C-alpha positions as CSV (number, residue, x, y, z in Angstrom):
1,M,99.7,123.1,-150.7
2,V,96.2,121.3,-149.9
3,E,97.1,118.3,-152.1
4,A,99.6,117.7,-149.7
5,V,97.5,117.5,-146.7
6,E,95.2,115.0,-149.2
7,R,98.8,113.2,-149.7
8,K,99.0,112.9,-146.1
9,I,95.7,111.1,-145.3
10,E,96.6,108.8,-148.1
11,Q,100.0,108.0,-146.0
12,Y,98.2,107.8,-142.9
13,I,95.2,105.9,-143.5
14,K,97.7,103.6,-145.6
15,T,100.6,102.5,-142.9
16,L,96.8,100.9,-141.1
17,D,97.7,98.3,-143.7
18,E,94.2,97.7,-143.9
19,P,93.4,97.9,-148.3
20,K,89.2,97.9,-147.5
21,I,90.0,101.3,-145.0
22,L,92.0,103.5,-147.9
23,I,88.6,102.3,-149.8
24,L,86.1,103.8,-147.5
25,Y,88.1,106.6,-147.3
26,R,88.3,107.4,-151.2
27,E,84.8,106.8,-151.1
28,L,84.3,109.7,-148.7
29,P,82.5,113.0,-150.9
30,L,86.0,115.5,-150.1
31,G,84.5,118.7,-148.5
32,K,86.0,122.5,-149.0
33,R,88.8,121.6,-146.9
34,L,88.2,125.4,-144.4
35,R,90.3,123.5,-141.7
36,A,92.9,122.6,-143.7
37,K,92.9,125.5,-145.6
38,L,93.0,127.8,-142.9
39,I,96.1,126.0,-140.8
40,L,97.9,126.5,-144.1
41,R,97.4,130.3,-144.7
42,I,98.5,130.7,-140.6
43,A,101.4,128.6,-140.7
44,G,102.3,127.7,-144.1
45,S,103.1,124.4,-145.3
46,N,106.2,122.4,-143.7
47,L,106.2,119.2,-142.3
48,R,104.7,120.0,-138.9
49,V,101.6,121.9,-140.4
50,V,100.8,119.7,-142.6
51,K,100.3,117.0,-140.6
52,T,98.1,119.2,-138.1
53,A,96.0,120.5,-141.3
54,A,96.1,116.3,-142.6
55,I,94.9,114.9,-138.7
56,V,92.0,117.6,-138.2
57,E,90.8,117.2,-141.8
58,M,90.8,113.0,-140.5
59,I,88.9,114.7,-137.7
60,H,86.4,116.2,-138.8
61,A,85.7,113.3,-141.0
62,A,85.0,111.2,-138.2
63,S,82.5,113.2,-137.2
64,L,80.6,113.3,-140.1
65,L,80.4,109.7,-140.4
66,H,79.3,109.5,-137.1
67,D,76.5,112.5,-138.2
68,D,75.6,111.0,-141.2
69,V,74.8,107.6,-138.7
70,I,72.6,109.7,-136.3
71,D,70.8,111.6,-138.9
72,D,69.7,109.1,-140.8
73,A,71.6,110.9,-143.3
74,N,71.9,109.3,-146.9
75,M,73.8,112.3,-148.9
76,R,76.7,114.0,-148.3
77,R,77.9,116.8,-150.8
78,K,75.3,115.3,-153.4
79,R,77.0,111.8,-153.4
80,P,75.7,108.9,-151.3
81,S,77.2,108.5,-147.8
82,I,79.1,105.9,-146.5
83,N,76.6,104.5,-143.9
84,A,73.9,104.6,-147.1
85,L,76.4,103.1,-149.4
86,Y,77.9,100.2,-146.4
87,G,75.9,100.6,-143.5
88,D,75.8,102.1,-139.9
89,K,78.0,100.1,-138.3
90,T,80.9,100.3,-141.0
91,A,80.3,104.5,-141.0
92,I,81.0,104.0,-137.4
93,M,83.3,101.8,-137.1
94,F,85.5,103.8,-140.0
95,G,85.1,107.0,-138.3
96,D,86.7,105.7,-135.6
97,I,89.5,104.5,-137.1
98,L,89.9,108.0,-138.4
99,Y,89.2,109.3,-134.7
100,S,92.1,106.5,-133.4
101,K,94.2,107.3,-136.1
102,G,94.5,110.7,-136.2
103,F,95.1,110.9,-132.0
104,L,98.4,108.6,-131.9
105,E,99.7,110.9,-134.8
106,L,98.2,114.0,-133.2
107,N,101.1,113.3,-130.3
108,E,103.9,113.2,-132.8
109,V,103.2,117.4,-134.1
110,D,103.3,119.5,-130.9
111,P,102.0,118.4,-127.1
112,K,100.4,121.8,-126.9
113,V,98.7,121.0,-130.1
114,A,97.2,118.1,-129.2
115,Q,96.4,119.5,-126.0
116,I,94.1,122.6,-128.1
117,I,92.7,120.2,-131.0
118,S,92.0,117.4,-128.6
119,S,89.8,119.9,-126.0
120,A,87.6,120.7,-129.1
121,V,86.6,116.9,-129.8
122,V,85.3,116.7,-126.4
123,E,83.8,119.8,-127.5
124,L,82.6,118.2,-130.8
125,S,81.3,115.3,-128.9
126,L,79.6,117.6,-126.5
127,G,77.7,119.2,-129.1
128,E,77.0,116.6,-130.8
129,Y,75.3,114.8,-128.1
130,N,73.5,118.1,-127.3
131,D,72.5,118.3,-130.7
132,V,70.9,115.0,-130.4
133,T,69.2,116.1,-127.4
134,L,68.1,119.5,-128.3
135,S,66.3,117.3,-131.2
136,K,64.0,115.9,-129.1
137,K,61.6,119.4,-128.3
138,F,60.9,122.4,-130.4
139,T,63.7,124.9,-128.5
140,T,63.4,128.5,-128.0
141,D,66.6,128.8,-126.4
142,K,69.0,131.2,-128.2
143,D,71.6,130.1,-126.3
144,L,71.1,126.7,-125.9
145,Y,71.5,126.9,-129.5
146,L,75.0,129.1,-129.7
147,K,75.9,126.6,-127.1
148,M,75.9,123.7,-129.2
149,I,76.0,125.4,-133.0
150,Y,80.1,126.1,-131.3
151,Q,80.4,123.0,-130.0
152,K,79.2,121.0,-132.6
153,T,81.1,123.0,-135.3
154,A,82.8,126.2,-134.5
155,S,84.7,124.5,-131.5
156,L,87.2,122.5,-134.0
157,I,87.9,125.6,-136.7
158,E,88.8,128.1,-133.9
159,A,91.0,125.0,-132.1
160,S,92.5,124.9,-136.2
161,S,93.0,128.4,-136.2
162,H,94.9,128.5,-132.7
163,A,96.6,125.4,-133.4
164,A,98.3,127.3,-136.7
165,A,99.1,130.0,-134.5
166,I,101.1,128.5,-132.6
167,L,103.3,126.8,-135.2
168,A,103.4,129.6,-136.5
169,G,104.8,131.4,-134.0
170,K,101.9,134.2,-134.4
171,Q,99.5,136.0,-131.5
172,E,97.1,132.8,-130.3
173,K,94.5,135.4,-129.4
174,P,93.4,136.9,-132.8
175,Y,93.5,133.9,-134.2
176,R,91.8,131.5,-132.6
177,T,88.8,134.5,-132.3
178,Y,89.1,134.7,-135.5
179,G,88.4,130.5,-135.7
180,R,85.5,131.0,-133.3
181,N,83.7,133.8,-135.5
182,L,84.6,132.1,-138.5
183,G,83.0,128.7,-137.4
184,L,80.0,130.2,-135.6
185,A,79.0,132.0,-138.8
186,F,80.1,128.7,-140.7
187,Q,76.8,127.0,-139.2
188,M,74.6,129.6,-139.0
189,I,74.8,130.0,-142.9
190,D,74.4,126.4,-143.0
191,D,71.4,126.7,-141.1
192,I,70.1,129.6,-143.3
193,L,71.4,127.6,-146.3
194,D,68.9,125.0,-145.4
195,I,65.3,127.2,-145.9
196,T,66.3,129.3,-148.5
197,S,68.6,126.6,-151.3
198,D,67.0,123.8,-152.6
199,S,67.5,120.5,-152.5
200,A,70.1,120.6,-156.3
201,T,72.3,122.3,-154.4
202,L,72.7,121.5,-150.7
203,G,72.9,118.3,-151.8
204,K,70.0,116.6,-149.4
205,P,66.2,117.6,-149.0
206,A,65.5,121.6,-148.3
207,L,64.1,121.9,-144.8
208,H,65.9,119.2,-143.6
209,D,67.1,119.9,-140.6
210,F,63.9,121.0,-138.8
211,Q,62.2,118.0,-139.9
212,E,65.4,116.3,-138.8
213,G,63.9,118.3,-135.2
214,K,66.9,120.5,-135.2
215,T,65.7,124.0,-134.5
216,T,67.8,126.8,-136.0
217,L,68.0,130.6,-135.0
218,P,65.9,131.3,-138.0
219,Y,63.2,129.0,-136.4
220,I,63.9,130.6,-133.1
221,Y,62.9,133.8,-134.4
222,L,60.6,132.7,-136.0
223,Y,58.5,131.8,-133.8
224,E,59.8,135.4,-131.2
225,K,57.5,137.0,-134.3
226,L,54.7,134.3,-134.5
227,D,51.1,134.9,-132.9
228,T,50.2,132.3,-130.2
229,I,48.3,130.1,-132.7
230,E,50.5,130.6,-135.4
231,R,53.2,128.9,-132.7
232,E,51.4,126.8,-132.7
233,K,51.1,125.8,-135.8
234,L,55.1,125.8,-136.6
235,K,55.7,124.0,-133.4
236,S,53.2,121.0,-134.7
237,F,55.5,120.7,-137.8
238,H,58.8,120.0,-135.9
239,A,60.4,117.1,-135.9
240,K,58.0,115.4,-138.9
241,K,58.0,115.1,-142.7
242,L,56.4,118.2,-144.1
243,N,54.5,118.1,-147.6
244,T,54.8,121.0,-150.1
245,N,52.0,123.3,-148.7
246,E,53.8,122.9,-144.9
247,Q,56.9,123.7,-146.4
248,E,55.5,126.9,-148.4
249,W,54.2,128.3,-144.8
250,I,57.4,128.2,-143.1
251,K,59.3,130.1,-145.9
252,M,56.4,132.5,-146.2
253,Q,56.3,133.3,-142.7
254,M,60.1,133.9,-143.2
255,K,59.5,136.2,-145.8
256,K,57.1,138.1,-144.2
257,Y,59.1,138.6,-140.6
258,K,62.4,139.2,-142.5
259,I,63.8,135.9,-141.0
260,I,66.7,135.4,-143.3
261,E,67.8,138.3,-143.1
262,K,67.9,138.9,-139.4
263,S,70.1,135.5,-139.4
264,Y,71.9,136.8,-142.1
265,A,72.7,140.0,-140.5
266,E,74.4,138.1,-136.7
267,A,76.4,135.6,-139.2
268,K,77.8,138.7,-140.4
269,V,78.5,140.8,-137.2
270,L,80.6,138.0,-136.3
271,I,82.4,138.0,-139.3
272,D,83.2,141.4,-140.1
273,E,84.8,140.9,-136.6
274,A,86.3,138.2,-137.9
275,I,87.6,140.3,-141.0
276,A,88.7,143.3,-139.1
277,L,91.0,141.0,-136.6
278,M,92.7,139.8,-139.8
279,S,93.0,142.7,-141.2
280,S,94.9,144.2,-138.1
281,E,97.4,141.1,-138.9
282,K,97.8,142.0,-141.8
283,E,95.8,138.6,-143.1
284,E,93.9,139.7,-146.2
285,A,94.3,135.9,-147.2
286,L,92.5,135.0,-143.5
287,S,90.0,138.4,-145.2
288,S,89.3,136.1,-148.1
289,I,88.5,133.0,-146.6
290,A,86.1,135.1,-144.0
291,R,84.0,137.0,-146.9
292,E,83.3,133.4,-149.0
293,M,81.5,131.4,-146.1
294,I,79.3,135.0,-146.1
295,E,78.7,134.9,-149.5
296,R,78.6,131.2,-150.1
297,D,75.3,129.9,-151.0
298,F,75.9,125.8,-150.7
């Protein structure tokens, strides 16, 4: 079914009648297609569903193109990013084209679905803004972190599940909550893997987030455990290129205070709730997707 989504995305791009845009699209590293898979699992594979899944994946791809420019990221999923290959201007404009085309096609699907996805994209954009703002200083406000990851990551996953439930004529609330929990846990696990995985597995440098100025959940929890001197040391490492000793010190402190375990447990609570919701709806495939989320290593 995901293949039908891929074909539909290419069809949408071909209607632009700009061969260079299709070339750029084919340079994009394909992700897990999580949002498309959720939509297809919930709503089946009729044309409206495939169109919705394709549009959501185009919007998601656009957000990643902009994200890579903001983060000066040269790699995306173990491959050179579009901005690394063709420059920031091309990446931004390509992202704008995917956004615009997605919204144009969204009008043809369903008014309520269009409203839900459009609202999520507003949240996504605000999340990107708040991510940049929070990265300007070391922050220990967990509520701000949770708000930001909801906006930047969970909102579109929540909207995907919600929209699919509408297309399938299913109860909206369980699927909306499922998507929200899945999205929050997805980002929490990403933030954990940035610390625990090696560069080869991640497809980007390890501890990249902290060096980029992002104070993610594990760092917030670590800061709470450290004494005054250690806190200042951790803050001094924020938003700077870390040498091997500095990286090892951070990882050693994380291990000492069982920070990764604590962060993982928080993500697992969200996943367990999502699984329970889908089990009550007899959606075992969606429960499996949730389990895979918490068990992945990249």
